[in-house]
C-alpha positions as CSV (number, residue, x, y, z in Angstrom):
1,M,0.0,0.0,0.0
2,S,1.3,3.3,-1.0
3,T,0.2,6.5,0.6
4,Q,-1.1,9.1,-1.7
5,R,0.3,12.6,-1.1
6,Y,-1.3,15.8,-2.2
7,S,0.6,18.0,-4.7
8,D,0.8,20.9,-2.2
9,E,2.6,18.8,0.4
10,Q,6.4,18.8,0.1
11,E,8.9,16.4,1.5
12,C,11.9,17.6,3.5
13,P,15.0,16.7,1.6
14,V,17.0,16.1,4.8
15,C,14.7,13.9,6.9
16,G,12.0,12.9,4.4
17,A,9.1,14.1,6.6
18,V,6.2,15.9,5.1
19,M,6.6,19.7,5.5
20,N,3.6,21.4,7.0
21,G,3.3,24.9,5.5
22,R,6.1,26.5,3.6
23,G,9.0,25.1,5.6
24,A,12.0,27.2,6.3
25,E,14.7,28.5,4.0
26,V,18.1,27.7,5.5
27,L,21.7,27.7,4.6
28,L,22.9,24.1,5.2
29,E,26.5,23.2,4.5
30,G,26.8,26.3,2.3
31,A,23.8,25.5,0.1
32,P,20.4,27.3,0.4
33,I,17.6,24.7,0.9
34,R,14.0,24.6,2.0
35,V,13.6,22.1,4.9
36,C,11.0,21.3,7.6
37,Q,11.0,23.2,10.9
38,G,12.7,20.3,12.7
39,C,15.7,20.3,10.3
40,A,15.8,24.1,10.2
41,I,17.7,24.2,13.6
42,H,20.7,22.5,11.9
43,G,21.2,25.3,9.5
44,K,21.3,29.1,9.4
45,K,18.0,30.7,8.6
46,I,18.0,32.9,5.5
47,R,15.8,35.9,5.6
48,V,13.7,36.2,2.5
49,A,12.9,39.7,1.4
50,Q,9.3,40.3,2.1
51,V,7.1,42.1,-0.3
52,T,5.9,45.2,1.5
53,T,3.1,47.5,0.7
54,R,3.5,51.3,0.7
55,R,1.4,51.5,3.9
56,D,3.7,49.0,5.7
57,A,6.8,50.9,4.6
58,I,5.3,54.2,5.9
59,Q,4.3,52.6,9.2
60,R,7.7,51.1,9.7
61,Y,9.4,54.5,8.9
62,R,7.1,56.3,11.4
63,S,7.8,53.8,14.1
64,T,11.6,53.9,13.7
65,R,12.2,57.6,13.3
66,R,13.3,59.5,16.4
67,R,10.9,62.0,17.8
68,S,12.4,65.1,19.3
69,P,11.0,66.2,22.6
70,P,8.5,69.0,22.4
71,P,9.9,72.4,23.1
72,N,9.4,73.8,26.5
73,L,6.6,76.2,25.8
74,E,5.9,77.0,29.5
75,P,7.4,80.4,30.5
76,E,9.4,80.7,33.7
77,P,6.9,81.1,36.6
78,T,6.8,84.6,38.0
79,V,4.9,83.5,41.1
80,E,5.6,81.1,43.9
81,V,3.5,79.4,46.5
82,V,3.5,81.2,49.9
83,A,5.3,79.6,52.8
84,N,2.3,79.0,55.0
85,Y,0.1,77.4,52.3
86,A,-0.9,74.5,54.5
87,T,-2.4,76.6,57.3
88,R,-4.2,78.9,54.7
89,I,-5.8,75.9,53.0
90,R,-6.7,74.2,56.3
91,T,-8.4,77.4,57.7
92,A,-10.2,78.0,54.4
93,R,-11.6,74.4,54.5
94,N,-12.5,74.6,58.2
95,S,-14.3,78.0,57.7
96,L,-16.4,76.4,55.0
97,K,-17.0,73.4,57.3
98,L,-15.9,71.0,54.6
99,T,-14.2,67.6,55.0
100,Q,-11.0,67.0,53.2
101,D,-12.8,64.6,50.8
102,Q,-15.4,67.3,50.0
103,F,-12.7,69.9,49.6
104,A,-10.8,67.6,47.2
105,Y,-14.0,66.7,45.3
106,R,-14.7,70.4,44.5
107,L,-11.1,70.8,43.2
108,N,-11.3,67.5,41.2
109,E,-8.2,66.3,43.0
110,T,-7.6,63.2,45.1
111,P,-8.2,63.5,48.8
112,A,-4.8,61.9,49.5
113,L,-3.0,64.8,47.7
114,L,-5.0,67.4,49.7
115,R,-4.1,65.6,53.0
116,R,-0.4,65.7,52.1
117,I,-0.7,69.4,51.2
118,E,-2.5,70.3,54.4
119,A,0.1,68.3,56.4
120,G,2.8,70.3,54.7
121,K,4.5,67.2,53.2
122,T,3.8,68.2,49.6
123,Q,3.9,71.7,48.1
124,P,1.1,72.4,45.6
125,T,2.1,73.2,42.0
126,V,1.5,76.7,40.7
127,K,-1.4,75.3,38.6
128,L,-3.0,73.6,41.6
129,A,-2.5,76.7,43.8
130,Q,-4.2,78.8,41.1
131,K,-7.1,76.3,41.0
132,I,-7.5,76.5,44.9
133,Q,-7.4,80.3,44.7
134,R,-10.0,80.4,42.1
135,V,-12.4,77.9,43.8
136,Y,-12.0,79.0,47.4
137,D,-11.0,82.6,47.0
138,I,-7.8,82.5,49.1
139,T,-4.3,83.8,48.3
140,L,-1.7,81.1,47.9
141,L,0.6,82.7,45.3
142,Q,3.0,85.6,45.6
143,K,5.2,87.3,43.1
144,L,8.8,86.2,43.0
145,S,11.3,88.6,44.5
146,D,14.4,89.5,42.5
147,E,16.7,88.7,45.3
148,L,17.7,85.1,46.0
149,K,16.7,83.9,49.4
150,V,19.2,81.4,50.9
151,H,18.5,79.5,54.1
152,I,21.9,79.5,55.7
153,K,21.1,77.0,58.4
154,K,20.0,74.5,55.7
155,Y,23.5,74.5,54.1
156,M,25.7,74.9,57.2
157,K,27.7,72.0,58.6
158,K,27.0,70.7,62.0
159,T,28.7,72.6,64.8
160,T,28.5,69.8,67.4
161,G,29.6,66.2,67.1
162,S,31.5,64.5,64.4
163,S,30.5,62.1,61.7
164,L,32.3,59.3,59.8
165,G,33.1,61.7,57.0
166,D,35.0,64.0,59.4
167,T,37.3,61.2,60.5
168,A,37.7,59.0,57.4
169,F,40.4,59.4,54.8
170,I,39.5,58.3,51.3
171,K,42.4,56.7,49.3
172,R,42.4,57.6,45.6
173,K,44.1,55.3,43.1
């Protein structure tokens, strides 16, 4: 009994198995040959140039080209948030008898963010401060002064005690 094969099925020239699909084009011992997927691991796969449509070529070009970052269109801020923003926001909220959740809901912000701002852990951005000023009619922004304010204590070294950095010597090669 002989088995009848369809004309579209091909036989692998290496192992003799019936190739499902198109097989794989490989370079085997220096010769290009189409083999089954099992025998393809023994050779080096040859990339066959694919026929591309214009749409595919344009899409590939758009995905590979580098995009430059958008230019910074925001001008330098001329205002800054006042130092006691947390107490001003808290007193405004308490005077209106609102909870933090209600206060945040009116601003369309998360209650967690407003809690952090009221606690003084997070400083509101200029945009958020403008929104709070507009909705609750309180002053949170002031104009920047021309002089640079430097907090000396923040940058001064400790006057008491010593640290490891004071006593250690670093060897350089």
